[in-house]
C-alpha positions as CSV (number, residue, x, y, z in Angstrom):
1,M,-11.6,-26.6,23.2
2,P,-9.3,-23.6,23.7
3,K,-9.2,-20.9,21.0
4,K,-6.1,-20.4,18.9
5,H,-5.6,-16.9,17.6
6,A,-3.9,-15.8,14.4
7,L,-2.9,-12.5,12.9
8,L,-3.1,-12.7,9.1
9,V,-1.1,-9.8,7.5
10,M,-1.5,-9.5,3.7
11,H,0.5,-7.5,1.2
12,Y,0.9,-7.1,-2.5
13,G,4.1,-9.2,-2.9
14,T,7.3,-8.5,-4.7
15,P,9.9,-10.6,-6.5
16,S,12.6,-12.0,-4.2
17,S,15.2,-11.8,-7.0
18,I,15.5,-10.5,-10.5
19,D,14.9,-14.1,-11.7
20,D,11.5,-14.0,-10.0
21,V,10.3,-11.0,-11.9
22,L,8.9,-13.1,-14.7
23,P,6.7,-15.4,-12.6
24,Y,5.6,-12.4,-10.5
25,Y,4.7,-10.4,-13.6
26,T,2.9,-13.4,-15.1
27,H,0.8,-13.9,-12.0
28,I,-0.2,-10.2,-12.0
29,R,-1.3,-10.7,-15.6
30,R,-3.5,-13.7,-14.6
31,G,-1.1,-16.3,-16.1
32,R,-0.3,-14.5,-19.3
33,P,3.5,-14.0,-19.7
34,P,4.5,-10.5,-20.5
35,E,6.0,-9.5,-23.8
36,P,9.9,-9.5,-23.7
37,E,10.0,-5.7,-23.9
38,A,7.6,-5.2,-21.0
39,L,9.5,-7.8,-18.9
40,Q,12.8,-6.0,-19.6
41,D,11.3,-2.7,-18.7
42,L,10.1,-4.0,-15.3
43,I,13.5,-5.7,-14.7
44,D,15.2,-2.4,-15.5
45,R,13.0,-0.6,-13.0
46,Y,13.9,-3.0,-10.2
47,Q,17.6,-2.8,-11.0
48,S,17.4,1.0,-10.9
49,I,16.3,0.9,-7.3
50,G,19.1,-1.6,-6.5
51,G,17.2,-4.9,-7.0
52,P,13.9,-6.2,-5.8
53,S,12.0,-3.9,-3.5
54,P,12.2,-4.3,0.3
55,L,8.4,-4.7,0.5
56,S,8.3,-8.3,1.8
57,H,10.9,-7.6,4.5
58,I,9.1,-4.5,5.6
59,S,5.7,-6.2,5.6
60,E,7.1,-8.9,7.8
61,N,8.4,-6.4,10.3
62,Q,5.1,-4.5,10.2
63,G,3.4,-7.8,11.1
64,L,5.8,-8.5,13.9
65,A,5.2,-5.0,15.3
66,I,1.4,-5.5,15.2
67,Q,1.8,-9.0,16.8
68,K,3.9,-7.6,19.6
69,S,1.3,-4.9,20.3
70,L,-1.4,-7.5,20.4
71,K,0.5,-9.5,22.9
72,A,0.9,-6.4,25.1
73,R,-2.9,-6.3,25.0
74,G,-3.1,-9.8,26.3
75,I,-3.8,-11.5,22.9
76,D,-1.3,-14.2,21.9
77,A,-1.8,-14.5,18.2
78,E,0.5,-16.4,15.8
79,L,1.6,-14.3,12.9
80,Y,1.0,-15.4,9.3
81,I,2.0,-13.4,6.3
82,G,0.5,-13.9,2.8
83,A,0.9,-12.1,-0.5
84,K,-1.3,-11.4,-3.4
85,H,1.2,-12.1,-6.2
86,T,4.1,-14.1,-4.7
87,H,4.6,-17.1,-2.5
88,P,3.4,-17.6,0.1
89,F,0.1,-16.6,-1.4
90,V,-2.8,-15.6,0.9
91,A,-4.7,-18.8,0.1
92,E,-1.7,-20.9,0.9
93,V,-1.2,-19.2,4.3
94,V,-4.9,-19.6,5.3
95,E,-4.6,-23.3,4.4
96,Q,-1.6,-23.5,6.7
97,M,-3.6,-21.7,9.4
98,A,-6.3,-24.4,9.1
99,K,-3.7,-27.1,9.4
100,D,-2.3,-25.4,12.5
101,G,-5.7,-25.5,14.2
102,V,-6.4,-21.7,14.2
103,T,-9.9,-21.0,15.5
104,D,-10.0,-17.2,15.5
105,A,-8.1,-14.9,13.1
106,V,-8.0,-11.3,12.2
107,G,-6.7,-10.2,8.8
108,I,-5.1,-6.8,8.1
109,V,-4.3,-5.8,4.5
110,L,-1.3,-3.4,4.3
111,A,-3.4,-1.0,2.2
112,P,-5.4,1.6,4.0
113,H,-8.2,2.2,1.5
114,Y,-10.9,-0.2,0.4
115,S,-11.3,-1.2,-3.3
116,S,-12.8,-4.1,-5.1
117,Y,-9.3,-4.5,-6.7
118,S,-7.4,-4.4,-3.4
119,V,-8.9,-5.2,-0.1
120,E,-11.9,-7.1,-1.5
121,A,-9.6,-9.2,-3.6
122,Y,-7.5,-10.1,-0.5
123,K,-10.6,-11.0,1.4
124,K,-11.8,-13.3,-1.4
125,Y,-8.5,-15.2,-1.4
126,A,-8.6,-15.5,2.4
127,Y,-12.3,-16.4,2.7
128,D,-12.3,-18.9,-0.2
129,S,-9.4,-20.7,1.4
130,R,-11.0,-20.6,4.8
131,D,-14.2,-22.0,3.5
132,K,-12.4,-24.8,1.7
133,N,-10.0,-25.8,4.5
134,A,-11.6,-24.8,7.8
135,P,-15.1,-23.4,7.4
136,E,-15.5,-23.3,11.2
137,M,-12.6,-20.8,11.5
138,K,-13.7,-17.3,12.5
139,L,-11.9,-14.9,10.2
140,S,-12.5,-11.1,10.3
141,V,-10.7,-8.7,7.9
142,L,-10.1,-5.0,8.5
143,E,-11.5,-3.3,5.4
144,R,-10.1,0.2,5.7
145,W,-7.9,2.3,7.9
146,G,-7.2,5.4,5.9
147,T,-8.6,7.8,8.5
148,L,-6.9,6.2,11.5
149,P,-5.6,9.2,13.5
150,A,-2.2,7.6,14.1
151,F,-1.9,7.1,10.3
152,I,-2.9,10.6,9.5
153,E,-0.5,12.0,12.1
154,A,2.4,9.8,10.8
155,V,1.8,10.9,7.1
156,A,1.6,14.5,8.2
157,N,4.8,14.3,10.1
158,R,6.6,12.9,7.1
159,V,5.2,15.7,4.8
160,Q,6.3,18.3,7.4
161,D,9.8,16.9,7.4
162,Q,10.0,17.7,3.6
163,L,8.4,21.1,3.9
164,N,11.0,22.4,6.4
165,G,13.0,25.2,4.9
166,W,10.7,25.8,2.0
167,N,8.2,28.7,1.6
168,A,4.8,27.0,1.8
169,E,3.3,29.5,-0.7
170,E,5.8,28.4,-3.3
171,T,5.3,24.7,-2.6
172,L,2.7,22.2,-3.9
173,V,2.1,18.9,-2.0
174,I,0.9,16.2,-4.3
175,F,-0.8,13.2,-2.5
176,S,-1.0,10.1,-4.6
177,A,-2.0,6.4,-4.8
178,H,-2.0,3.6,-7.3
179,S,-4.4,4.1,-10.1
180,L,-7.1,1.6,-10.9
181,P,-9.2,1.0,-14.1
182,Q,-11.9,3.6,-14.4
183,R,-14.6,0.9,-14.6
184,I,-14.5,0.6,-10.8
185,M,-16.5,3.9,-10.8
186,A,-19.5,2.3,-12.5
187,A,-19.8,-0.1,-9.6
188,G,-19.6,2.7,-7.0
189,D,-16.2,1.7,-5.7
190,P,-15.3,4.0,-2.7
191,Y,-11.6,4.0,-3.5
192,P,-11.3,7.6,-4.9
193,E,-13.4,9.1,-2.1
194,E,-11.4,7.3,0.6
195,L,-8.1,8.5,-0.9
196,M,-9.4,12.1,-1.1
197,E,-10.5,11.9,2.5
198,T,-7.1,10.8,3.7
199,S,-5.4,13.5,1.7
200,K,-7.8,16.2,3.1
201,L,-7.2,15.1,6.7
202,V,-3.4,15.3,6.2
203,A,-3.7,18.7,4.5
204,E,-5.9,20.0,7.3
205,N,-3.5,18.7,9.9
206,L,-0.7,20.7,8.3
207,N,-2.8,23.7,7.2
208,L,-1.4,23.3,3.7
209,P,-2.0,26.3,1.5
210,H,-1.5,24.3,-1.7
211,W,-2.1,20.6,-2.3
212,T,-3.7,18.3,-4.7
213,F,-4.3,14.6,-5.4
214,A,-3.0,12.5,-8.4
215,Y,-2.8,8.9,-9.3
216,Q,0.4,7.0,-10.2
217,S,1.6,3.7,-11.6
218,A,-1.2,3.0,-14.0
219,S,-0.8,-0.1,-16.1
220,T,-0.9,-0.3,-19.8
221,T,-3.9,-2.6,-20.3
222,G,-5.6,-0.8,-23.1
223,E,-8.4,0.6,-21.0
224,P,-8.8,3.9,-19.3
225,W,-7.4,4.3,-15.8
226,L,-8.1,6.8,-13.0
227,G,-6.3,10.1,-13.4
228,P,-4.8,12.6,-13.5
229,D,-1.3,11.0,-13.4
230,V,1.2,12.5,-11.0
231,L,3.6,13.3,-13.8
232,E,0.9,15.2,-15.7
233,V,0.1,17.2,-12.6
234,I,3.7,18.1,-12.0
235,S,3.9,19.4,-15.6
236,A,0.7,21.3,-15.4
237,E,1.5,23.0,-12.1
238,A,5.1,23.8,-12.9
239,P,4.6,27.4,-13.8
240,K,2.9,28.1,-10.5
241,Y,5.4,26.7,-8.0
242,K,9.1,26.4,-7.2
243,N,8.8,23.3,-5.0
244,I,7.1,19.9,-5.2
245,V,6.6,17.4,-2.4
246,C,5.2,14.0,-3.4
247,C,3.5,12.0,-0.8
248,T,1.8,8.7,-1.4
249,V,-1.1,7.9,0.9
250,G,-1.9,4.6,-0.8
251,F,1.4,2.8,-0.1
252,V,2.6,2.1,3.4
253,S,5.9,0.3,2.5
254,D,8.8,1.1,0.3
255,H,8.0,-0.6,-3.0
256,L,8.8,-0.2,-6.7
257,E,5.9,2.3,-7.1
258,V,7.3,4.4,-4.4
259,L,11.1,4.1,-5.0
260,Y,10.9,4.3,-8.8
261,D,7.6,5.9,-9.8
262,L,8.0,8.7,-7.3
263,G,11.6,8.6,-6.2
264,I,13.0,8.5,-9.8
265,E,10.3,9.3,-12.4
266,A,8.6,12.2,-10.5
267,R,12.0,13.5,-9.3
268,D,13.3,13.5,-12.9
269,R,10.2,15.3,-14.2
270,C,10.7,18.0,-11.6
271,A,14.3,18.3,-12.7
272,E,13.3,18.7,-16.3
273,L,11.0,21.6,-15.3
274,S,13.5,23.2,-12.9
275,L,11.4,22.4,-9.9
276,N,12.8,21.5,-6.5
277,F,11.6,18.0,-5.5
278,R,11.3,16.1,-2.3
279,R,9.5,12.8,-1.5
280,A,7.9,12.2,1.8
281,E,8.8,8.8,3.4
282,V,6.2,6.2,3.7
283,I,5.3,4.9,7.2
284,N,7.1,1.5,6.9
285,V,7.4,0.2,10.4
286,D,6.0,3.1,12.3
287,L,5.4,1.6,15.7
288,T,2.7,4.1,16.6
289,V,0.7,3.2,13.5
290,M,1.3,-0.5,14.0
291,D,0.1,-0.2,17.6
292,A,-3.0,1.6,16.5
293,L,-3.7,-1.3,14.0
294,A,-3.2,-3.7,16.8
295,G,-5.8,-1.9,18.9
296,I,-8.3,-2.4,16.1
297,A,-7.4,-6.0,15.7
298,A,-7.7,-6.6,19.4
299,E,-11.3,-5.4,19.3
300,M,-12.0,-7.6,16.3
301,F,-10.9,-10.6,18.2
302,E,-13.5,-10.0,20.9
């Protein structure tokens, strides 16, 4: 029986319209509808960036780029894209893969760093669906790619673009990623260490004299989350610098947490403190990075 290859690309998900914010938010809250005030706050944030984020569209194009690079390597893999919090969900997509007769699949989560909250959660959705619908299907998932040289180079290039024209001694680069509940530390989750490793590699690539790391986008769940928060860091460091460059290493697509939390909230905090502000672009559909991911996927198919 001939093999049928599939590339499974997984992303967080985003509402397709303002009307979809409620079911999206409810799914994130594990089926508990948000309070009206919290829902309106999220709607306001989406509207402030011009409507729902372009995450789904960008993720699809990232998947297409990886698929194209796989084909150039002689691997004809059908592309499937699943999300964590919106349709089509990862489990639904894997079920469709089973119906389509896929025998060998490689999964790539569009998040470079491993965590029990991120990559491990995607893996569970995918493997549980595989085990239910096609236990004979071979499915391998890339767990981390935060030190991929092409990724480091791409992030460094984007930071350098924002440093141009500024005195490096007067500038602080703040790398960031989505915060997670502090309780992940008790289980030995490698997330913080992996984020710091990526940040250090980018800083070394650029010989940055001043840089730090902060978390962003923590949720209000009533429990402690990893910190410090990027807004707190900006406030604390304001007396020492004239310029701030914010660069997320945890997000690889434009999303609410990039366009609003950094592009608006961090920008406005800097304005309040009379600091110059610039935000490094995320990699989005960087063909060199997508090709490097395809190279890893090709080896995983073997």
